[in-house]
C-alpha positions as CSV (number, residue, x, y, z in Angstrom):
1,X,0.0,0.0,0.0
2,X,1.1,3.5,-0.8
3,X,1.7,5.9,2.2
4,X,-0.7,8.8,2.5
5,X,0.7,12.2,3.5
6,X,-1.1,15.3,4.8
7,X,-1.0,18.3,2.5
8,X,1.5,20.9,3.6
9,X,2.1,23.3,0.7
10,X,3.3,26.7,2.0
11,X,2.3,28.3,-1.3
12,X,-1.4,27.6,-1.0
13,X,-3.3,30.7,-0.2
14,X,-6.1,30.6,2.4
15,X,-9.3,32.6,2.3
16,X,-9.1,33.1,6.0
17,X,-5.5,33.5,7.2
18,X,-4.4,32.0,10.5
19,X,-5.5,33.8,13.7
20,X,-2.5,33.9,16.2
21,X,-5.0,34.2,19.0
22,X,-6.2,30.7,18.3
23,X,-2.7,29.3,18.4
24,X,-2.0,30.6,22.0
25,X,-3.2,28.2,24.7
26,X,-5.5,29.8,27.3
27,X,-3.2,28.9,30.2
28,X,0.0,30.1,28.4
29,X,2.3,32.5,30.2
30,X,2.0,35.0,27.3
31,X,-1.6,35.4,28.2
32,X,-0.8,36.0,31.8
33,X,1.7,38.7,30.9
34,X,-0.8,40.3,28.5
35,X,-3.5,40.5,31.2
36,X,-1.1,41.8,33.9
37,X,0.6,44.5,31.8
38,X,-2.8,45.8,30.7
39,X,-3.6,46.5,34.4
40,X,-0.4,48.4,35.0
41,X,-0.5,52.1,35.7
42,X,2.4,53.7,33.8
43,X,1.9,57.5,33.8
44,X,5.7,58.0,34.5
45,X,6.5,56.2,31.3
46,X,3.8,57.9,29.2
47,X,4.9,61.3,30.3
48,X,8.3,60.7,28.9
49,X,6.9,60.8,25.3
50,X,6.9,64.4,24.0
51,X,4.2,63.9,21.4
52,X,4.1,65.3,17.8
53,X,5.8,63.8,14.8
54,X,5.3,60.2,13.9
55,X,3.5,57.7,16.1
56,X,5.4,55.7,18.8
57,X,5.2,52.1,19.9
58,X,3.0,51.8,22.9
59,X,5.1,51.3,26.1
60,X,2.8,48.4,27.2
61,X,3.5,46.5,24.0
62,X,7.2,46.9,24.6
63,X,6.8,45.9,28.3
64,X,5.1,42.7,27.2
65,X,8.0,41.9,24.8
66,X,10.6,42.6,27.5
67,X,8.7,40.6,30.2
68,X,8.1,37.6,28.0
69,X,11.7,37.7,26.7
70,X,13.2,37.8,30.2
71,X,10.8,35.0,31.2
72,X,12.3,32.9,28.5
73,X,15.9,33.8,29.1
74,X,16.2,36.2,26.1
75,X,18.0,39.2,27.2
76,X,19.4,40.6,23.9
77,X,17.4,43.3,22.3
78,X,18.5,42.0,18.9
79,X,17.1,38.6,19.7
80,X,13.9,40.2,21.1
81,X,13.4,42.2,17.8
82,X,14.0,39.0,15.8
83,X,11.5,37.1,17.9
84,X,8.8,39.7,17.3
85,X,9.1,38.7,13.6
86,X,9.5,34.9,14.0
87,X,8.0,33.7,17.3
88,X,4.2,33.5,17.4
89,X,4.1,34.3,21.1
90,X,6.1,37.5,20.7
91,X,4.1,38.3,17.5
92,X,0.9,38.0,19.4
93,X,2.1,40.1,22.3
94,X,3.3,42.8,19.9
95,X,0.1,42.8,18.0
96,X,1.9,42.1,14.7
97,X,4.2,45.1,15.2
98,X,7.9,44.8,14.6
99,X,10.0,47.2,16.7
100,X,13.7,47.1,15.9
101,X,16.4,46.4,18.5
102,X,17.3,50.1,18.8
103,X,13.7,50.9,19.9
104,X,13.6,48.1,22.4
105,X,17.1,48.9,23.8
106,X,16.3,52.7,24.1
107,X,13.0,51.9,25.9
108,X,14.7,49.5,28.3
109,X,17.7,51.7,29.1
110,X,16.0,55.2,29.1
111,X,12.2,54.9,29.6
112,X,12.5,52.3,32.4
113,X,15.3,54.1,34.3
114,X,12.9,55.8,36.8
115,X,10.0,53.4,36.5
116,X,11.2,49.8,36.9
117,X,10.9,49.8,40.7
118,X,7.3,51.1,40.5
119,X,6.4,48.5,37.9
120,X,7.9,45.8,40.1
121,X,6.0,46.9,43.2
122,X,2.8,47.1,41.2
123,X,3.2,43.5,40.2
124,X,4.0,42.4,43.7
125,X,0.9,44.2,45.0
126,X,-1.2,42.3,42.5
127,X,0.3,39.1,43.9
128,X,-0.7,40.3,47.4
129,X,-4.3,40.6,46.3
130,X,-4.1,37.0,45.1
131,X,-2.7,35.9,48.6
132,X,0.5,34.7,46.9
133,X,2.5,36.9,49.3
134,X,1.7,39.0,52.4
135,X,4.6,41.4,52.7
136,X,4.5,40.8,56.5
137,X,7.8,39.0,56.5
138,X,11.0,39.2,54.5
139,X,13.6,36.5,54.0
140,X,16.6,38.6,53.0
141,X,19.9,37.5,51.4
142,X,22.4,38.8,48.9
143,X,24.4,37.4,46.0
144,X,27.2,38.9,43.9
145,X,26.6,39.3,40.2
146,X,29.5,40.2,37.8
147,X,29.4,43.5,36.1
148,X,29.9,44.1,32.4
149,X,33.5,45.2,33.1
150,X,37.0,44.2,32.3
151,X,38.4,42.0,35.1
152,X,41.8,43.9,35.1
153,X,40.5,47.5,34.9
154,X,40.7,48.0,38.7
155,X,41.4,51.1,40.7
156,X,42.3,50.5,44.4
157,X,41.9,53.2,47.1
158,X,45.1,52.3,49.0
159,X,47.2,52.5,45.8
160,X,45.7,55.9,44.8
161,X,46.2,57.3,48.3
162,X,49.7,56.1,48.5
163,X,50.7,57.5,45.1
164,X,48.9,60.7,45.8
165,X,50.8,61.1,49.0
166,X,54.2,60.6,47.2
167,X,53.1,63.1,44.5
168,X,52.1,65.6,47.2
169,X,55.6,65.4,48.8
170,X,57.2,66.1,45.4
171,X,54.9,69.0,44.7
172,X,55.6,70.5,48.2
173,X,59.3,70.2,47.7
174,X,59.2,72.0,44.3
175,X,57.0,74.8,45.6
176,X,59.1,75.2,48.7
177,X,62.3,75.4,46.6
178,X,60.8,78.0,44.2
179,X,59.2,79.9,47.0
180,X,62.5,80.2,48.8
181,X,64.1,81.6,45.6
182,X,61.5,84.2,44.7
183,X,60.8,85.0,48.4
184,X,57.0,84.9,48.0
185,X,54.8,84.7,51.1
186,X,52.0,83.1,49.1
187,X,54.0,80.1,48.0
188,X,54.6,77.2,50.4
189,X,57.5,77.7,52.8
190,X,60.5,75.4,52.6
191,X,59.8,73.7,55.9
192,X,56.1,73.0,55.2
193,X,56.7,69.6,53.6
194,X,53.5,68.1,55.0
195,X,51.1,70.7,53.6
196,X,48.1,69.3,51.6
197,X,47.3,71.1,48.3
198,X,44.6,70.2,45.8
199,X,44.7,70.7,42.1
200,X,42.7,73.9,42.1
201,X,45.1,75.6,44.6
202,X,48.1,74.2,42.7
203,X,46.9,75.8,39.5
204,X,46.6,79.1,41.3
205,X,50.1,78.7,42.7
206,X,51.6,77.9,39.3
207,X,49.8,80.9,37.7
208,X,51.0,83.1,40.5
209,X,54.7,82.0,40.0
210,X,54.4,82.5,36.2
211,X,53.1,86.0,36.6
212,X,55.6,86.9,39.3
213,X,58.2,89.6,38.4
214,X,60.8,87.6,40.2
215,X,60.5,84.5,38.0
216,X,63.7,85.3,36.3
217,X,65.5,84.4,39.5
218,X,64.7,80.8,39.0
219,X,67.6,78.5,37.9
220,X,67.3,76.3,34.8
221,X,66.6,73.3,37.0
222,X,63.9,75.1,38.9
223,X,62.3,76.3,35.7
224,X,62.3,72.8,34.4
225,X,60.7,71.6,37.6
226,X,58.0,74.3,37.3
227,X,57.2,73.1,33.7
228,X,57.0,69.5,34.9
229,X,54.8,70.6,37.8
230,X,52.4,72.2,35.3
231,X,52.5,69.6,32.5
232,X,52.8,66.3,34.4
233,X,52.3,66.5,38.2
234,X,49.2,68.8,38.1
235,X,47.6,66.4,35.6
236,X,48.4,63.4,37.7
237,X,47.0,65.1,40.8
238,X,43.7,65.8,39.0
239,X,43.7,62.1,38.0
240,X,44.1,61.0,41.6
241,X,41.4,63.4,42.9
242,X,39.0,62.1,40.2
243,X,39.7,58.5,41.3
244,X,39.0,59.3,45.0
245,X,35.9,61.2,44.0
246,X,34.6,58.2,42.0
247,X,35.5,55.8,44.9
248,X,33.5,57.6,47.5
249,X,33.3,55.3,50.4
250,X,34.4,52.2,48.4
251,X,37.8,50.6,48.4
252,X,37.8,49.9,44.6
253,X,36.1,50.4,41.3
254,X,36.4,49.4,37.7
255,X,37.5,51.8,34.9
256,X,35.1,50.0,32.5
257,X,32.0,50.4,34.8
258,X,32.9,53.0,37.5
259,X,29.8,52.0,39.6
260,X,31.0,48.4,40.0
261,X,33.1,47.4,42.9
262,X,35.6,44.5,43.0
263,X,34.3,41.6,45.0
264,X,35.3,38.0,45.5
265,X,33.1,35.9,43.2
266,X,32.3,32.2,43.7
267,X,31.4,31.8,40.1
268,X,34.9,32.2,38.8
269,X,36.1,30.6,35.5
270,X,39.1,29.2,37.5
271,X,37.0,28.2,40.5
272,X,39.4,30.0,42.8
273,X,37.3,33.0,44.0
274,X,39.0,35.6,41.9
275,X,38.2,39.3,42.5
276,X,36.0,40.7,39.8
277,X,34.0,43.8,39.3
278,X,30.4,43.3,40.3
279,X,27.3,44.4,42.3
280,X,25.9,43.0,45.5
281,X,22.3,42.2,44.8
282,X,20.0,42.0,47.8
283,X,16.5,40.4,47.6
284,X,13.6,39.9,49.9
285,X,11.5,36.8,49.3
286,X,8.3,35.2,50.5
287,X,7.1,31.9,49.2
288,X,10.1,32.0,46.8
289,X,8.7,35.2,45.2
290,X,10.9,38.3,45.1
291,X,9.1,41.1,47.0
292,X,11.9,43.6,46.9
293,X,15.4,44.0,45.5
294,X,18.3,46.5,45.8
295,X,21.6,46.8,44.0
296,X,24.4,47.6,46.4
297,X,28.0,48.6,45.8
298,X,29.5,47.2,49.0
299,X,30.9,43.6,49.0
300,X,29.5,42.6,52.4
301,X,25.9,42.2,53.4
302,X,26.3,43.9,56.8
303,X,25.9,47.5,55.7
304,X,23.1,46.9,53.1
305,X,20.2,46.0,55.5
306,X,19.0,49.5,56.5
307,X,18.9,50.8,52.9
308,X,17.2,47.7,51.8
309,X,14.4,48.0,54.4
310,X,14.1,51.8,53.8
311,X,13.4,51.3,50.1
312,X,11.0,48.5,50.9
313,X,8.9,50.9,53.0
314,X,9.1,53.6,50.3
315,X,7.8,51.1,47.7
316,X,4.9,49.7,49.7
317,X,4.2,52.3,52.3
318,X,4.4,49.7,55.1
319,X,6.9,47.9,57.2
320,X,7.3,44.1,57.5
321,X,6.8,42.8,61.0
322,X,9.4,39.9,60.7
323,X,12.9,39.9,59.2
324,X,14.8,36.7,58.6
325,X,18.4,36.7,57.4
326,X,21.7,34.9,57.9
327,X,24.7,35.7,60.2
328,X,26.1,38.1,57.6
329,X,23.6,40.7,58.8
330,X,24.2,40.1,62.5
331,X,25.9,43.3,63.6
332,X,25.2,45.7,66.4
333,X,24.1,48.4,64.0
334,X,21.5,46.1,62.4
335,X,20.3,44.7,65.7
336,X,19.9,48.2,67.1
337,X,18.1,49.5,64.0
338,X,15.6,46.6,64.0
339,X,15.0,47.0,67.8
340,X,14.4,50.7,67.4
341,X,11.9,50.0,64.6
342,X,10.2,47.3,66.8
343,X,10.6,44.7,64.1
344,X,10.8,41.0,65.1
345,X,14.1,39.7,63.7
346,X,15.6,36.2,63.4
347,X,19.2,36.9,62.6
348,X,22.1,34.9,64.1
349,X,25.5,36.4,64.8
350,X,28.8,35.0,63.6
351,X,29.5,33.1,66.9
352,X,26.0,31.8,67.4
353,X,26.7,28.2,66.2
354,X,30.0,28.0,67.9
355,X,28.4,29.0,71.2
356,X,26.3,25.9,71.1
357,X,29.3,23.6,71.1
358,X,30.6,21.8,74.3
359,X,34.2,23.1,73.6
360,X,32.9,26.7,73.8
361,X,30.6,26.3,76.8
362,X,33.1,24.5,79.0
363,X,36.1,26.8,78.3
364,X,36.5,28.8,81.6
365,X,39.0,31.3,80.0
366,X,36.7,32.8,77.3
367,X,35.5,36.3,78.2
368,X,31.9,35.2,77.7
369,X,32.3,32.6,80.4
370,X,33.9,34.8,83.1
371,X,32.0,36.0,86.1
372,X,30.8,39.6,85.7
373,X,29.6,42.0,88.4
374,X,27.3,44.5,86.7
375,X,27.0,46.7,89.7
376,X,30.7,47.5,90.2
377,X,31.6,46.7,86.5
378,X,34.4,44.2,86.9
379,X,35.1,40.6,85.7
380,X,36.7,37.8,87.7
381,X,39.3,35.5,86.1
382,X,39.4,31.7,86.6
383,X,41.9,32.2,89.4
384,X,39.5,34.5,91.3
385,X,41.5,37.7,90.4
386,X,39.5,40.9,89.8
387,X,39.7,42.5,86.3
388,X,38.7,46.2,86.5
389,X,37.7,48.4,83.7
390,X,40.7,50.6,82.6
391,X,39.1,52.7,79.8
392,X,36.3,52.8,77.2
393,X,37.2,52.5,73.6
394,X,35.1,54.3,70.9
395,X,35.0,53.0,67.3
396,X,33.0,53.9,64.2
397,X,31.8,51.7,61.4
398,X,32.0,52.6,57.7
399,X,28.4,53.9,57.9
400,X,29.2,56.2,60.8
401,X,27.7,54.0,63.5
402,X,29.5,54.6,66.9
403,X,30.3,51.6,69.1
404,X,31.7,51.6,72.7
405,X,33.9,48.8,74.0
406,X,35.0,48.5,77.6
407,X,38.6,47.3,78.2
408,X,39.3,45.3,81.4
409,X,42.7,44.3,82.8
410,X,43.7,41.9,85.5
411,X,45.6,43.3,88.5
412,X,48.6,40.9,88.4
413,X,49.1,37.8,86.2
414,X,52.8,37.2,87.3
415,X,53.2,33.7,88.7
416,X,49.7,32.6,87.8
417,X,49.8,28.8,87.2
418,X,47.0,29.1,84.6
419,X,48.6,31.9,82.6
420,X,49.7,29.6,79.7
421,X,46.0,28.5,79.3
422,X,44.5,31.9,80.0
423,X,46.5,34.2,77.6
424,X,49.8,34.7,75.9
425,X,50.3,38.4,76.2
426,X,53.5,39.9,77.7
427,X,51.7,41.8,80.5
428,X,48.5,41.3,82.4
429,X,45.5,39.9,80.6
430,X,43.2,42.4,78.9
431,X,39.7,41.7,77.5
432,X,37.4,43.9,75.5
433,X,33.6,43.7,76.0
434,X,30.9,45.5,74.1
435,X,28.0,45.2,76.6
436,X,25.4,46.7,74.3
437,X,26.2,44.2,71.6
438,X,26.2,41.4,74.2
439,X,22.7,42.3,75.2
440,X,21.5,42.6,71.6
441,X,23.0,39.1,70.9
442,X,21.2,37.6,73.9
443,X,17.9,39.0,72.4
444,X,18.8,37.7,69.0
445,X,19.5,34.3,70.5
446,X,16.2,34.2,72.4
447,X,14.4,35.1,69.1
448,X,16.0,32.3,67.3
449,X,15.3,29.7,70.0
450,X,11.6,30.6,70.6
451,X,8.8,28.8,68.8
452,X,8.5,31.4,66.1
453,X,12.2,31.4,65.5
454,X,12.3,27.6,65.2
455,X,9.5,27.8,62.7
456,X,10.8,30.6,60.5
457,X,14.6,30.5,60.5
458,X,14.9,26.9,59.0
459,X,12.8,28.2,56.1
460,X,15.6,30.7,55.2
461,X,17.6,28.0,53.3
462,X,14.5,27.2,51.1
463,X,13.6,30.9,50.4
464,X,16.2,33.2,48.9
465,X,18.7,30.5,48.1
466,X,16.6,28.6,45.5
467,X,15.6,32.0,44.0
468,X,19.3,32.8,43.4
469,X,19.8,29.3,42.1
470,X,16.9,29.7,39.6
471,X,18.2,33.1,38.4
472,X,21.8,32.1,38.0
473,X,21.5,28.5,36.8
474,X,18.1,28.1,35.2
475,X,17.9,31.6,33.8
476,X,21.6,31.8,33.1
477,X,21.8,35.3,34.5
478,X,25.3,35.4,36.0
479,X,26.6,38.7,34.5
480,X,25.0,42.1,33.8
481,X,25.0,43.2,30.2
482,X,24.3,46.9,30.9
483,X,26.7,49.2,32.6
484,X,26.3,51.7,35.5
485,X,24.2,51.2,38.6
486,X,20.9,52.6,37.3
487,X,20.9,50.3,34.2
488,X,22.0,47.3,36.3
489,X,19.0,48.0,38.5
490,X,16.8,48.0,35.4
491,X,18.2,44.7,34.2
492,X,17.9,42.9,37.5
493,X,14.4,44.4,37.9
494,X,13.3,42.7,34.7
495,X,15.0,39.5,35.8
496,X,13.1,39.7,39.1
497,X,9.8,40.3,37.3
498,X,10.4,37.4,35.0
499,X,11.2,35.1,38.1
500,X,7.9,36.2,39.7
501,X,5.9,35.5,36.5
502,X,7.4,32.0,36.5
503,X,6.1,31.5,40.0
504,X,2.8,33.1,39.2
505,X,2.2,31.0,36.2
506,X,2.8,27.7,38.1
């Protein structure tokens, strides 16, 4: 018997052409994106269009393309533009329109700059209405994502400050030598070798010397030094000042993307934790849905919490009642901030696990295990010797938070039979105790060990961690493609929206 094949001629014309709407399943994610985007309120984006001239692509249509593209791991604007011509789901969402890659890229990088956070929060509030999230609790964690920057285009604060200091000494020496020759009171004196001069003042000094009637007194070597001062050292001083201005409070930045900071990345091509330019992405999750995100420039999580919580309140006009995070956030500053805000927190500190061990609890020489008299403010060492407070030390964190640590010293450790086990210092034993931090840690420990803490904290490992795993492994988003902090925020905002759509569509 001869086989029978179904007709498949692509050249056969049809009276009624195919309707794309009939090809899209009713439960397809494209339909969910279409319904949700149509409900979005986007006056901030609409107001950016000036009007007049030719017609523009509607921003909601472009949002649908971007959301569906990021949902399907398509981040390139060229690929999105091509999909709008070839993929039936993109064609349906675009209504048959074909925006080119420049239009999509311009919309993403410019029109969404001030609107992506509002779009994200609107989507989350829709999920609140559906009882998918409550915003009453936040599981917070951070991950480092590589910036679109050269791995070797680094600028380090210590190096800049060291070279600037050396240059400053050379400049002062030249000015002092010239000032001594032309006897000008407005030029640095010869013995003022530690004076600090900025580029603006240096320019004024050079101009003053060049206009001085006594300039002819300068020797050939001094005249040569003056020209070098103007042509080379002044330029270098401006360069160092620009570096320090860009650094701000950071210790490093990349010349390729000056907003990116060098951080130790786990996802390194050599698997050795190489330093690379990147951003510290902080997220809040609930039911593995991202409820908030911030892009931070500091490598550690400790200093990111307050800004993250502040922007959450600004986005939703409310404050979560429970915060769950890992020990990376367990600092005095964060504990105090959460206590002042009357927020229940379940955050361990770096010694929390170690304190549970027998080796720690049975060691009589640890400061935490020494007897303390709170009334007279003294400790007692294992040999029964009193350790009085000798002074209070004040320190300040990188964010300006002030901490006070009390220093205690034993009266006399000479001849003590336990000295070798107790301490190895040359003199009497000294210990430093921050009593405020100690009390805050006791409160944090009590929170973790009560019934609510035992219920919530174990969920932390199945909340933000799988979210990062999905974004980095399943969605393949391990490196930003856009440069600068505002555009990195746009890009991750789209990734976060796509992640939430994937949870919504399940």
